Each structure stands twice: as structure tokens, then as C-alpha cells.
N, C-alpha and C positions, 0 to 999 in steps of 0.2 A: 395809498393802498388800503382797502377795507379788509378787515380780518374778523371772522366769526370764531370765537373760542368757546369750547364746550367742556363741561364737567359731566360726563355721562353717569347716570344713576338709574337703578331699576324703576323707581317711582318718582324720583325728582331729578331732572336733568337741568343743570344750570347752563346758561348761555350768556354771552356778552358780545357786543360788536364794537370794534375800535377802528379809528382811522390812524394809520401809521405815517402820516405825512410829516409830523414833527420829528425832530431828531432827539429832543429831550425827554418827552413823555408821550405815550400814545394818547390820542384824543378819544375819551370815553364817549360812546354814542348812546348805547342802551344795554340793559341786561335784565335778566329775569330767570324764572324757574318754570319748567314745564312739569306739571304734576299730573299723575295718573295712578289709580290704584287697581285697575282691572287688567288682567292679562287675557289674551294677547293684544287687546285693544290699546294698551299703553304704547306698544311699538308703532302702531299706526298714528296715534296722537303725537308722539315725539317726531316722527317723520314729517307729518303735515305741518306742525308748528315750526320746525326748523326750515322746511321748504318755504314757508311763508316769509321767514326772516331772510332767506337766501334771495327770494324774488324781490323783496323790498329793498334790501341793502346791497345786493350784488357783491358779496365778498370774493376776493381773489384767492384767499387762503383760509383754511380751517386749521385751528390749533386745538388739539384734543389731548386731554389727560389720559395717559395709558393705563390699562388695567393692571392691577396688582393682585397677587394671590392672598386671599383672606382666610379666615378660619372655616368659612362655609363654602364648600365647592358648588352648591346649588346657586348661591348668590353670584359666584363668579361666572357660572354658565349664563345666568340671566343678564348680567352686565355685558357679557359677550354678545348677547342678542341685541342689546341697545347699541353697542359699538358697531355691530353689523349694519344697523339702520343708518348710522352716521357715515359709515364707509360707502354704503349704497348712495346716499345723498351726494357725497363728494364725487363719486364716480358719475352719477347721472348728470351732474352739473359741471363736470370737469374742473373741480376746484382742488387745487393742491392741498394735501393734508400733511400736517406735521404733528408728531406725538412727543409728549414729554411725560416723564415719570412723576409720580407725586412728589418725590424727593427733589427733583429739578424745579418743580413749580414752587414748592415751599421755600427752597433755598433762594430762588429769584425774588420772592416777595418779602421774606422775613430774614434772609441771611442764614437760616438754619434748616436743613433738609428734613428734620424730624419734628418741626413745629406742629402744634395742635391746631384744630380748626378755628378756635377762637382767636389765636394769634394771627392766623391768616386773615380772618375777618377784620380784625383791628387794623392791620397794616393796609389792607385794601381800602378801608374807609379813610384812613389817614392820607394815603398817597393820592387818592382820587377825590377826596373831599365828599364822600358819600355817607349816607345812613342806610344800612342794609339790614334786613330781617332774616336773611337766609345764608347759612354757610355754603350752601350749594351755589348760590349766586356769586358769593365772594370767591369761591374756588374757581368758577368760570372766568371771573375777572383776573384772578391770579394767573390762570393759564394764558390768557391774552398778554399779560405783562411779561411772563416768562418768554413767550414767543417774540415779543418786541425786543427783549434783551438779546435773544439768540439771533435775531435778524439784523441787528446793528452791525 
């Protein structure tokens, strides 16, 4: 089973693709970050890039990190718009969607639900033997790993 995992962000959306055929560890296929700094063009860019990934890898499921309330309500609204794009993609391609809170994701990858981004990055690099430059990319991989553990 192929899974697309996503860490939504206003200007940086992390993604990763896994094959869940193994029982021990999901097989890492690809990951990256979709970057955009213009609104509302960023929503179109995120949709089109994720659609390209969907068409290339044909995931059966999408794992998504759920939104959480931050200090800035405007940021939360913008994050909701990005999530809406991902929900639309899921609906348009009839891909099942699963959501995990940031605490669930951090607990799955580090064993502690309140880990910082650097701890998540280090554990993702260690578990999957990767060198990453982006915490957004690491977060997306961690979402995929969390989904794998929850699907077992």
C-alpha cells in the first residue's frame, strides 16, 4: 500500500511517500517541501504539486497532520486554507484520509509528544538513514511513520 503523508504549512508544505508492504518499517520512497510565498497562488501551487505526486505514485491513503491552535488566529485561518486544498485533493481522487495531532506524530517518532522540531528531525534521520535540510520534510516523514504505526 502506498501512502502520501503531509505536513501542511502556509508557505512550506512537507510531503513524503511510503510503501507500507513491510511489517517492520515503512519503505521510504520520496519526500520534499513545496515552497511558495505568494497568496493565493500558493494554494494552487500546493494542489498542483500534490496532484502530480498522486498521479505519479498512486497512493491509497493520505496521512495528514491535524491543525492546532497557535497564538496567531490569522495563521490558523491560512493553515485551514491549505488543509482545504488537501481535503479537496483527497476527495477528488477518492483517497482515504487519516489525521494525526502533532502530539501523536511526535510521540510516534520520538516517544515524547512535546518534542521539538530538531528532535523529530534527528529521529527521522536516524530511523530512515536520511540527511534532511528541512524540519517540514522531517515532519511529513514523521506523519507517515505515525500512520504506519497506527495501521499495524
